[in-house]
N, C-alpha and C positions, 0 to 999 in steps of 0.2 A: 288773519291767523291761518295756515294752510294746516286742514287735515293731515294726518298723518295715515298713511295706508299701507298694511300690512303686504308683503312679496307675495305673490301668488307660485303657490309651490304643486309642483305634478301628481299632486296627492289631495284623494277627497279627502270628507273627514272621517270614513270608516277607516281609513288606513293603506287602501289597495290603489294601485297606480292608476294615475287616470291620463285618459289619451293626452299628450302633449305631442304638438305640433310644429314647436315653434324650432328655431334655427339648433342644429347641433354642435355649431363652434362655439355657443355661449360657457362662459365659465362653468365647469363642474360636467360637460355633457361631451367634453371634446373626444374621450378616453372610453365614452359608452359604446359595448358592443353591441349588434344587432339581438333580439332577446325574438324566443317564439312566443308561440300563443300563452305560454305557461308563466311567461315572466322569467325564464330561466334564458342565462347570454346561448346563443348557439353558437356554433364553429366558426371560426373564421377564416373563410377561404383564403386568404395570404400565409397562414402557419402554415406550416411543414407539418405533415400527419408523421407522427414518429410510434404509434403505439404498432406492438408487434403485433403481423395477421395471425399469429399461432396463440396470443396471449389468452384467446377463450378456451385453445385447445390443452393448454398448460394441467399437469397431475399434480394433484397434491400427493403428501408425502405417504398417505395412505396406500394411495393407487400404484405408486412405485413401489411400496413394499408387494401389494399382490403381485404386478407385473412380474417382480422379481422370484415370487415364489411359484407361478408360472413356470417360467423359463427352468427353475429348480428341479419343479418335479416332472417337466419333460425332460429333460436332460438327466434327470437320473432314471426314467422309464426306457430311455432309449440306450443307456448303458446296461441298464440290466436285462434288458431284452438282447442286445447282443451279447450279452455273458452269456443266455440260456442258448441261443443257438450256437454257439461256437461250444459249447459244453458237448453237443453231439458228434461233431468234429476235433477233442478237444485230443482222440488217439492221435487221428492224423498230424496235429499239430506240435503234439509230443514227440513224435519221429520225425519231424522237420528239426526240430530242436535241438535234438540230441544226434544229429546227423555227422556232426563233426567229430564224435569222438563214440560212433558206432561200434568201430571195430572194437575199443577197448572195452566197450559194456559197461552200463551204470546201473543203477541199483537205487531200492530204499531200505533205510533203514527201521522204518518204524512202520505199525501198521494202518497208518492212516499219512502215509508221507505222501504214496503216488493218488490219493484222491485232492489231498490239499495241495499239490501240485499242479494237476489238472483243471483244478478248481481256479489256481490263481493263475494260471495260463490262460486260460477262457476269459477273465476277468481283464486280463491284461490286453489280450488281441481285441474284444469287444470294442474297450475304450477306444483302440488305435483305430479301428474301424470307422464309429461313428464320432470321431475328436472332431472331423471338420462340422458335423452336424453342432455340438454342443459348442464351438468357437462360433458357427452363425447363431444359435438363441443367444447368446451373449453379446454377439455385436447387435443384432437387433435390441435388443435392451437397451443398449450405450449408443443407439441411432440417433433417436430422438432428440437427446441433448447435444448433437455436435452441430456446428456450422457448417455452411456448404463445404469453406477452405478446407476445413477440420474435415469432412470426409471424404475430400481429394486424395488426404495422405494417409487417413487411419484406415481404409481400404485397401489399397494394394498392400500395404502395412500386413497388414491380417493374412492376405492370400501368402505373401513372400515366406511371412511367419509359419506358417501352417507348411507350404512346401519346402522349406528348410527341415521342419524338424524333421519330415517324411524323410528326407533326403537322408539326414543325417544317422536315423536309426536304421534305417534301409541298408547304407554304408558300413555300418557298426557290426549288421547281422549278417550282411550277404559276404564282406571281404575282410572285416576286422577278425571275426570270432573266430572262424576256419583257421585263420593265420596264427593271431595267439595260442590258442588251444594245441595244435600241431607243434607250436614253439615250446608253451612249457610242457607237456606231456615227452617231448624229447630227451627229457634231463631223467627221464626212467632207467634204470638199469635190469640186469638178468634179476636180481634178486630183490629191485625195487618195483614194484609193478602198483599201476594205481588202481584204486578203488572210491569212484566217484558216488558221490549221493545225487539222486537227482533232485532233491530239496537244494543243496549247495549250488549246484551247478545252474539252474534253473537263477536262483539269487546274482550269480556271478553273469550272468549272459542278459538278464533284465537290468543290473546297473550300468553294465557297459552300453547299452544299445540306448539305454536313458541321457549318460553321459554325453553319447554323441551328438543326440538330439537337442540336447542343450547347448554344446558347445558350437554346433553350425549356427546358434541363432547369435554370434560373436558379429558377424559382419552388420546386421541389424541395427545392432546396438550401436556400433562405432556412425552407421550414416543418419540417425535418429538424434544421437548426440551433435553430429557435426552439423545437421541443418537447423537445428536449434539453435547453434550456435555456443554449447560449451566447448569443445572440443574444436581446436581448429586442423582440417583434415591435411595442410602442409605439412603443420608442427607434426601430426601422426607420420606422416611421410617419412621426414629428416630423421625419427628417432625408433626406424624400424629396429634398430639392434634391442632396443630395450622390449619391444613388442614380443621379438623373438623369444628372448629370455623369459618374461611373462608366460606366453604359448607354452613354450615347453614347460614350465613350473606348474602351470595349470592343467597339462597332459599327464603330468607323471601323479598330480593329486588325485586326478578321476581317472586313471587308468590302473592294473595291476602293476606289479615292480616287475615288469619287462621292459627289453629297449622298445618290440616289436610295436606292439598296443601302443606306445607313448610317440612313436616316428610318426604311425600310422593315423593317430590324431592330431599330431603337430601340424604336419606336414600339408593335408586339405584345409585347415583353420587357417593356415598361414598363407595361403593362397586366396582363403574368402578373404582374410582382412584386408591384403594387400588390395584387392579387387574391391572393396567398399569403402576402402580410403581413395583410392581414384574416382569412383563414383561420385564420393563427397565432394571431392573438389571440382567437375563437372556441376555438380546440383546445387551448390555454394556458389560458382561463379555465374549460375544463369540466375538466379535469387540477386545475386547481388547489381548485375547489368539490368533486372528488372527494377529493382530500387533505384538505380540511378537514372534509369530513364524515366521512371512516374516522378522523381525528386525533380528531373530538368524541365518536365512538362507543368509543373506545379510553379518554377520558376517564372517560367514563359506567360 
């Protein structure tokens, strides 16, 4: 009668793994990975390393909130400092503001109206001056969360947005405001003289300049929607008549009810729109060609 023997296991009596020097191709050991000194399976050199190198540097929610608080504080300090500095030149800025109607005269009808107008003017000019710094701080806050390809798109987009906004505000103040004011004041008669308050005049100029700054961003919106595939630039080019009507209606809403300001807004915006559509056609064509080349390379 043969005595039965229990199979030898690679463990000792205490439960710790014992040294096992048998062949690794036996049943139960073919899929084992090499272990370190502590018995924990080590990394497989054949497996790809999918770990993000910035995984350890990722910030938590509280860190993001703290960073956002820092951005808001720095932006507020910059805006406040620019407002204080512009206050010392508020008289010169006000003279520049009322230059189109200087011959007609301008008045203030409340004891604090002149002070409040100069304060608002200082704040508006101060924000206009430090706007690039504020945009840079916001971009620095968003930048770590963007991929490399996204950064290549967002960076020139931010620069173009800032330049177009400044271009629109400058065009509205230097070109449109003098023409519009002269046209509107021409409706006065010998018995109907203008009596313009400095507060309403500042509101009129600031709203018109802001409207031009925002409308000049329309080409970037068209380009962005075309690149991400929401709209087809060739379709926009074929339906240019509808674009003319839409731009004319938008100009009528954002400008005073006079033909001069509406035409002076609709004309440049229409040119920028058509230019953005042409640029979108070129960009989408290059993007499609690059995608086709990549697909052909993958098929080979």
